[in-house]
C-alpha positions in Angstrom: -12.7 -16.8 19.2 -15.0 -13.8 18.6 -14.2 -11.1 16.2 -12.7 -8.0 18.0 -15.3 -5.3 18.5 -14.8 -2.3 16.3 -14.1 0.9 18.1 -16.9 3.3 17.2 -16.0 5.9 19.9 -14.5 9.2 18.8 -10.8 8.9 18.1 -8.4 10.3 20.6 -7.7 13.9 19.5 -4.4 14.2 17.7 -1.7 15.5 19.9 -3.1 13.8 23.1 -1.7 10.7 24.7 -3.2 7.4 23.4 -3.4 4.3 25.5 -1.1 2.6 23.0 0.7 3.5 19.9 1.1 2.0 16.4 3.9 -0.3 17.5 1.5 -2.0 20.0 -1.2 -2.4 17.3 1.4 -3.9 15.0 2.6 -6.3 17.8 -1.0 -7.7 18.0 -1.3 -8.3 14.2 -2.3 -11.8 13.2 0.5 -13.9 11.8 -1.0 -17.4 12.0 -3.5 -18.5 9.3 -5.4 -20.8 11.8 -5.9 -17.9 14.1 -7.4 -15.7 11.4 -9.7 -18.5 10.1 -10.9 -19.3 13.6 -11.4 -15.7 14.5 -13.7 -15.2 11.5 -15.5 -18.5 11.8 -14.4 -19.8 8.4 -14.6 -23.5 7.4 -11.7 -25.6 8.8 -11.0 -26.7 5.2 -9.3 -23.4 4.6 -6.6 -24.1 7.2 -4.3 -26.5 5.4 -4.0 -24.6 2.0 -3.6 -21.4 4.0 -0.7 -22.8 6.0 1.0 -24.1 2.8 0.6 -20.8 1.0 1.9 -18.9 4.1 5.1 -20.9 3.8 5.7 -19.2 0.5 4.6 -15.7 1.7 3.7 -15.3 5.4 0.4 -14.0 6.6 0.3 -10.7 8.3 -2.8 -8.6 9.0 -3.5 -6.0 11.7 -6.6 -6.4 13.9 -8.0 -3.0 12.7 -8.3 -4.4 9.2 -9.7 -7.8 10.5 -12.4 -5.9 12.4 -13.7 -4.5 9.1 -14.3 -8.0 7.6 -17.6 -9.9 7.7 -17.4 -13.0 10.0 -18.1 -16.4 8.4 -17.8 -15.0 4.8 -15.0 -16.6 2.8 -15.7 -14.1 0.0 -15.3 -11.0 2.1 -13.4 -8.6 -0.1 -11.0 -7.6 2.7 -10.3 -11.1 3.7 -9.6 -12.2 0.2 -6.8 -9.6 0.0 -4.9 -11.2 2.9 -5.9 -14.9 3.3 -3.3 -17.3 1.8 -4.8 -19.6 -0.8 -3.6 -22.8 -2.5 -3.8 -20.9 -5.9 -0.6 -19.1 -4.9 1.5 -22.1 -5.5 0.4 -22.6 -9.1 2.8 -21.7 -11.9 1.1 -19.7 -14.6 2.7 -18.7 -17.9 3.5 -15.0 -18.0 3.6 -14.5 -14.2 7.2 -13.9 -13.0 9.1 -12.9 -9.9 9.9 -9.4 -11.2 7.2 -8.3 -13.7 7.8 -4.6 -13.4 11.6 -4.7 -14.0 12.7 -3.5 -10.6 16.0 -5.4 -10.9 16.9 -3.7 -14.2 16.2 -0.2 -12.9 18.5 -0.4 -9.8 21.0 2.5 -9.9 22.5 2.0 -6.4 21.7 0.0 -3.3 18.0 0.7 -2.5 17.6 3.2 -5.4 15.4 2.5 -8.5 15.1 4.9 -11.4 12.5 4.2 -14.0 10.8 7.5 -14.8 12.2 10.9 -15.8 12.4 13.3 -12.9 11.5 10.7 -10.2 13.5 8.0 -8.3 12.3 5.4 -5.8 14.0 4.3 -2.6 13.3 0.9 -1.1 13.3 2.3 2.4 12.5 -0.9 4.1 11.4 -4.5 3.4 8.8 -4.5 6.2 5.1 -4.1 5.9 2.1 -4.0 8.3 0.1 -6.3 6.0 1.0 -8.9 3.5 -1.3 -8.3 0.5 -1.5 -11.6 -1.4 -1.2 -9.8 -4.8 1.9 -7.9 -3.7 4.2 -7.2 -6.8 7.3 -7.2 -4.6 6.5 -10.5 -2.7 9.7 -11.9 -4.2 11.9 -8.8 -3.9 15.4 -9.4 -2.4 15.0 -6.9 0.4 18.0 -8.4 2.3 20.3 -6.7 -0.3 19.1 -3.2 0.5 20.3 -0.5 2.9 19.2 -0.5 6.5 21.2 2.2 8.3 21.3 5.8 7.2 25.0 5.5 6.4 24.2 2.6 4.0 22.2 5.0 1.9 25.2 7.2 1.0 25.7 5.7 -2.5 22.1 6.3 -3.2 22.3 9.9 -2.0 25.4 10.4 -4.1 23.6 9.1 -7.2 20.6 11.4 -6.5 22.9 14.4 -5.9 24.7 13.8 -9.2 21.5 13.7 -11.3 19.9 17.1 -11.4 17.0 15.8 -13.6 15.5 14.2 -10.5 13.2 16.5 -8.6 11.0 14.0 -6.7 11.9 10.9 -4.6 9.4 8.2 -3.8 9.8 6.3 -0.5 8.5 2.8 -1.0 9.3 -0.7 0.1 7.9 -2.7 1.8 6.3 0.3 3.5 8.2 3.4 4.5 5.8 4.1 7.4 7.2 1.0 9.1 10.3 3.1 9.9 10.3 4.8 13.2 9.7 8.5 13.2 13.3 9.1 14.0 14.6 7.0 11.1 12.0 8.4 8.7 12.8 11.9 9.7 16.5 11.4 9.3 16.0 10.0 5.8 13.7 12.9 4.7 16.1 15.5 6.2 19.0 14.0 4.3 17.1 14.1 1.1 16.2 17.8 1.8 20.0 18.6 1.6 20.0 17.7 -2.1 19.4 21.1 -3.7 17.4 20.0 -6.8 15.0 17.8 -5.0 11.6 19.4 -4.6 9.2 16.8 -3.4 9.1 13.6 -1.3 6.3 11.1 -1.9 5.5 8.4 0.5 3.7 5.3 -0.7 2.0 3.5 2.2 -0.7 1.0 3.1 -0.5 1.8 6.8 -3.0 4.7 6.9 -5.5 2.1 5.6 -4.6 -1.1 7.6 -2.9 0.4 10.6 -4.4 3.9 11.1 -2.7 4.4 14.5 0.4 5.2 12.4 -1.0 8.6 11.4 0.1 10.7 14.4 1.0 14.3 15.0 4.7 13.5 15.0 4.3 11.9 11.6 2.5 14.9 10.2 5.2 17.2 11.7 8.1 15.3 10.3 6.6 15.1 6.8 6.1 18.9 6.9 9.3 19.6 8.7 11.7 20.2 5.7 11.6 22.4 2.6 10.4 19.3 0.5 6.8 19.3 -0.4 5.3 16.1 1.1 2.8 13.9 -0.8 1.1 10.8 0.6 -0.1 8.0 -1.7 -2.3 5.4 0.2 -3.6 2.1 -1.1 -7.3 1.1 -0.6 -9.0 -1.4 -2.9 -12.5 -1.5 -1.5 -15.0 0.9 0.1 -15.2 -1.3 3.2 -11.6 -0.3 4.0 -12.4 3.4 4.2 -14.3 3.4 7.5 -13.9 4.2 11.2 -10.3 4.6 12.3 -9.1 4.5 8.7 -11.5 7.2 7.7 -10.3 9.4 10.6 -6.6 8.8 9.7 -7.2 9.9 6.1 -9.0 13.0 7.2 -6.1 13.8 9.5 -3.7 13.6 6.6 -5.8 15.7 4.3 -6.7 18.3 6.9 -3.0 18.8 7.8 -2.5 20.1 4.3 -0.7 17.0 2.9 -1.8 16.1 -0.7 -3.2 12.6 -0.4 -3.8 10.3 -3.3 -5.1 6.7 -3.5 -4.0 3.8 -5.7 -6.2 0.8 -6.2 -5.3 -2.6 -7.8 -8.1 -4.2 -9.9 -8.7 -7.6 -8.3 -11.0 -10.4 -9.4 -13.8 -11.0 -7.0 -12.9 -8.0 -4.8 -13.5 -4.8 -6.8 -14.1 -5.8 -10.4 -17.5 -4.3 -10.6 -18.7 -0.7 -11.2 -20.7 -0.4 -8.0 -17.7 -1.2 -5.8 -15.3 1.1 -7.6 -17.9 3.9 -7.6 -18.5 3.6 -3.9 -14.7 3.5 -3.2 -14.2 6.7 -5.2 -17.0 8.4 -3.4 -15.8 7.5 0.0 -12.3 8.7 -0.8 -13.5 12.0 -2.2 -15.7 12.5 0.9 -12.6 12.4 3.1 -10.6 14.5 0.7 -8.4 11.8 -0.9 -8.0 11.9 -4.7 -8.5 8.7 -6.6 -5.2 8.5 -8.5 -4.6 5.2 -10.3 -6.5 2.0 -10.9 -3.8 -0.5 -11.6 -4.0 -3.6 -13.8 -2.6 -6.4 -11.8 1.2 -6.7 -12.0 1.8 -10.3 -13.2 3.9 -11.5 -10.3 4.2 -15.2 -9.7 1.5 -16.5 -7.3 -1.1 -13.9 -8.1 -2.8 -15.1 -11.3 -6.1 -15.9 -9.5 -6.5 -12.1 -9.0 -6.2 -11.1 -12.6 -9.1 -9.3 -14.4 -9.2 -9.1 -18.1 -7.8 -5.7 -19.3 -11.0 -5.2 -21.5 -13.1 -5.6 -18.4 -11.1 -2.9 -16.7 -11.5 -0.5 -19.6 -15.3 -1.1 -19.6 -15.4 -0.4 -15.8 -13.6 2.9 -16.3 -16.1 3.8 -19.0 -18.9 3.1 -16.6 -17.3 5.1 -13.8 -17.1 8.2 -16.1 -20.9 7.9 -16.4 -21.4 7.7 -12.6 -18.8 10.1 -11.2 -17.4 13.6 -11.7 -14.1 13.6 -13.6 -12.0 14.3 -10.6 -13.3 11.1 -8.9 -12.4 8.7 -11.8 -8.9 7.1 -11.4 -6.7 6.6 -14.4 -6.5 3.0 -15.5 -2.9 2.0 -16.0 -0.4 -0.8 -16.3 3.2 -0.8 -15.3 5.5 -2.4 -17.9 9.1 -3.3 -17.5 11.4 -0.9 -19.4 8.8 1.8 -20.1 9.5 5.3 -19.0 6.0 5.9 -17.6 2.8 4.1 -16.6 0.9 2.8 -19.6 -2.7 4.2 -19.8 -5.2 1.6 -20.7 
């Protein structure tokens, strides 16, 4: 099967009718490892270990993201983020199912509280892409709320704690919610007097850019809460074409947009790649926010980069980039009240 041709035509202007919407794009996402391997012309030897690893954590990747990969290249940096590998089944000391202490910070169903002034809602367990390094790949999403009424204990907890001024919508991926459900959730948060901001953490503007629509922009800006979007790109090859346009749409709508990157072995653990990523982000108006040391979740040890290497990379980035384009290198540690600068 041939790789889908990337659409290089101008994007349909926002506010006009598209031939399909993001739900259609999601429905065509690849879920079978054999299909992905054949589409990209990879060696057949990849098939068996990919199928085994996908039993532990399923494959899911939208065609837009696949179209940015280099055919016949097993080391393509975008492919390596999504292709299941046999290494995921290895048990490595120090790698656990909950390395960041989500379970210990749960204050109500779906509500996590780790940092002063901020709380996080697990808005859904669904994603548009299954990143193989995902730190919540073992999270018990089945225990979390689904209907708006199910969130009432979390809303009550937020309402009772006047120290909380910002709520982070996470998951899974909150942009997997329909506009109606997302709007209802944000509107309900806006009724809590001391909340000031709502922050959405999402990979969809990167891997499923169709999700950035006029209705999404309107609902994010439709309450008194200040909206902030945090996206997640790891490599400059992600920030092109329809992804680039989606990010510009967010920024030009007036929504503060930040990017988080995970430092990943063989994908972005060199200064040239990280420099190019920051430059592409800045060129579309997105602020490089964090470079994360890998969360040590079971099944991801093959992605880990030595912390000392990360520190050296940041030092090199400071030589190459203006200060506003250098992300802060951090680690999340269970029980800490803030990210740990490295």
